[in-house]
C-alpha positions in Angstrom: -19.4 107.5 -20.6 -21.9 104.9 -21.7 -19.9 104.2 -24.8 -17.0 103.6 -22.6 -18.8 100.9 -20.5 -20.3 99.0 -23.6 -16.6 98.5 -24.9 -15.6 95.5 -22.9 -18.8 93.7 -22.8 -18.6 94.1 -26.9 -15.1 92.5 -26.3 -16.6 89.7 -24.2 -19.6 88.9 -26.9 -17.1 88.9 -29.6 -14.7 86.4 -27.6 -17.5 84.1 -27.1 -18.2 84.2 -30.8 -15.1 83.5 -31.8 -13.9 80.4 -29.5 -14.8 77.1 -30.6 -17.5 75.4 -28.5 -15.2 72.5 -27.6 -12.9 75.1 -25.4 -15.7 76.2 -23.8 -17.2 72.9 -22.8 -13.8 71.6 -21.6 -13.4 75.1 -19.5 -16.8 74.3 -18.2 -16.0 71.0 -16.5 -16.4 67.3 -17.6 -19.9 66.4 -19.1 -22.3 64.4 -17.0 -21.9 61.4 -19.7 -18.0 61.5 -19.0 -18.8 61.0 -15.2 -21.3 58.4 -15.6 -18.6 56.3 -17.4 -16.1 57.0 -15.2 -18.0 55.5 -12.1 -16.8 54.4 -9.0 -14.3 51.2 -8.9 -15.3 48.3 -7.3 -12.6 47.1 -5.2 -11.4 43.3 -5.6 -13.1 40.7 -3.5 -11.0 39.6 -0.9 -8.4 36.8 -1.5 -9.4 33.6 -0.2 -6.8 32.0 1.8 -5.4 29.0 1.2 -5.8 25.9 3.4 -2.8 25.2 6.1 -0.6 22.3 4.8 -1.9 18.8 5.7 0.1 18.3 9.1 2.2 14.8 8.5 0.2 11.6 9.5 0.9 9.9 12.6 2.3 6.8 12.3 -0.3 4.2 12.4 -1.0 2.6 15.6 -1.4 -1.0 13.7 2.0 -0.5 12.2 3.4 -0.2 15.6 1.8 -3.3 16.5 2.9 -5.2 13.4 6.8 -3.9 14.2 6.1 -4.7 18.2 4.9 -8.3 17.4 7.5 -8.9 14.8 10.2 -7.9 17.3 9.2 -11.0 19.3 9.8 -13.1 16.2 13.0 -15.1 14.6 12.4 -13.5 11.3 11.7 -10.0 11.9 11.9 -8.7 8.2 10.3 -11.6 7.0 7.6 -11.1 9.5 6.9 -7.2 8.8 7.2 -8.0 4.9 4.7 -10.8 5.2 2.1 -8.6 7.8 2.0 -5.4 6.0 1.8 -6.9 2.3 -2.1 -7.9 3.8 -4.4 -5.0 3.7 -6.3 -6.2 7.2 -3.3 -5.9 9.0 -4.3 -2.3 9.5 -7.1 -3.3 11.5 -5.9 -6.7 13.1 -4.8 -7.1 16.8 -2.4 -9.9 17.3 -4.6 -12.7 16.7 -5.3 -11.4 13.9 -1.9 -11.2 12.7 -1.2 -14.7 13.6 -3.9 -15.8 11.5 -2.4 -13.9 8.6 1.2 -15.2 8.7 -0.2 -18.9 8.9 -2.5 -18.1 5.7 0.9 -16.6 3.9 2.6 -19.7 4.9 -0.2 -22.0 3.3 -0.4 -20.2 0.3 3.5 -20.7 0.1 3.0 -24.7 0.9 0.0 -24.7 -1.8 2.3 -23.2 -4.1 5.1 -25.5 -3.4 2.5 -28.5 -4.1 1.5 -27.2 -7.4 5.5 -26.6 -8.6 6.1 -29.8 -7.3 3.4 -31.8 -9.1 4.4 -29.5 -12.3 8.0 -30.9 -12.3 6.8 -34.4 -11.6 4.9 -34.2 -14.9 7.6 -32.5 -16.8 9.2 -34.7 -19.7 12.5 -32.2 -19.1 14.4 -30.6 -21.9 16.7 -31.2 -24.2 19.5 -30.1 -22.1 18.4 -31.7 -19.0 16.2 -34.7 -19.8 14.7 -36.8 -16.8 16.7 -40.2 -16.7 13.8 -42.2 -15.3 10.7 -42.4 -13.5 12.8 -42.0 -9.9 12.8 -38.6 -9.6 9.1 -38.2 -10.8 8.1 -40.6 -8.1 9.9 -38.2 -5.6 8.5 -34.8 -6.9 5.0 -36.7 -6.6 5.7 -37.7 -2.9 7.1 -33.9 -2.6 4.1 -32.5 -4.1 1.8 -34.7 -1.8 4.0 -33.4 1.4 3.3 -29.7 0.9 -0.3 -30.5 0.4 -0.3 -32.2 3.9 1.7 -28.9 5.3 -1.1 -27.1 3.6 -3.8 -29.0 5.0 -2.1 -28.4 8.6 -1.4 -24.8 8.2 -5.5 -24.8 7.3 -6.4 -26.5 10.4 -4.1 -24.3 12.5 -6.2 -21.2 11.1 -9.1 -23.0 12.5 -7.6 -23.4 15.8 -6.6 -20.0 15.9 -10.3 -18.8 15.2 -11.1 -20.7 18.3 -8.7 -19.6 20.4 -7.1 -23.4 20.7 -3.5 -21.9 20.5 -1.8 -25.5 21.7 -3.5 -27.3 18.9 -2.6 -24.3 16.5 1.1 -24.6 17.1 0.9 -28.2 17.0 -0.2 -28.1 13.2 2.0 -25.1 12.3 5.3 -27.1 13.5 3.8 -29.9 11.5 3.6 -27.9 8.4 7.4 -27.2 8.8 8.6 -30.4 8.9 6.5 -32.0 6.0 8.6 -30.6 3.4 12.2 -31.6 4.8 10.6 -35.2 4.2 11.2 -34.5 0.4 14.6 -33.0 0.9 15.7 -36.2 3.0 14.3 -38.5 0.4 16.4 -36.8 -2.5 19.2 -36.8 -0.5 18.9 -40.9 0.5 18.2 -42.1 -2.8 20.3 -39.5 -5.2 18.1 -39.8 -8.1 19.4 -36.2 -8.9 19.7 -32.5 -7.7 17.2 -31.4 -5.3 15.1 -28.9 -7.3 16.1 -25.2 -6.6 12.6 -24.1 -6.7 11.6 -26.4 -3.9 14.7 -25.9 -1.7 13.4 -21.9 -2.1 10.0 -22.6 -1.2 11.1 -25.2 1.7 13.4 -22.1 3.3 10.3 -19.7 3.1 7.9 -21.8 4.5 10.4 -22.7 7.5 10.8 -19.3 8.0 6.7 -18.4 7.7 6.0 -21.2 9.9 8.8 -20.0 12.6 7.2 -16.8 12.5 3.4 -17.7 12.8 4.5 -20.1 15.8 6.4 -17.3 17.3 3.2 -14.8 17.2 1.2 -17.9 18.4 3.5 -18.2 21.3 2.5 -14.6 22.1 -1.0 -15.2 22.1 -0.7 -18.1 24.6 1.4 -16.5 27.1 -1.0 -13.3 26.8 -4.1 -16.0 27.3 -2.1 -17.7 30.3 -1.4 -14.6 32.2 
């Protein structure tokens, strides 16, 4: 019986000797180094939520004031374009808007005075030479009249700053009249065609002065109410 009991044990020992070491290790389970290499995975950080889309900007109150003010003028489109082109209109009240309109009109008058002076000093071209000195003389008169308009508008701006709206209206009205002297002289004396550049500037100045007068009228009515 002892020999029979030893037979299975001898068989097991023989198998242990014959089996490769790797097989024994795989049966024993993963090594400690293997388990260390595959530690617990870190969970990814939570995604940062994207900011909400910006809400559409509300219509600026300043733009609404410009539109409301220009609705009271004879040249709405000219008024809006003139005031909106000046960055200070975004913080201006009605009095500030009137000052902007007067300033733009003054810049137009100044540019017209310079243009008339340049034409007066020009010798013409080979295609359209200046015949005599009569045209130059009238152009110098035009330059002076536009200079008067520029000065009148500067006085109007001072009157607005002092809240003297009656005098401001007088100055702006005078500024609109000065360029008409130039056109009238050309029509009466007929030394040549009225320069197209001056005609365009005269029309622009008339519209700008009209806008300024209408805004000043708003100030006068609110001042008297």
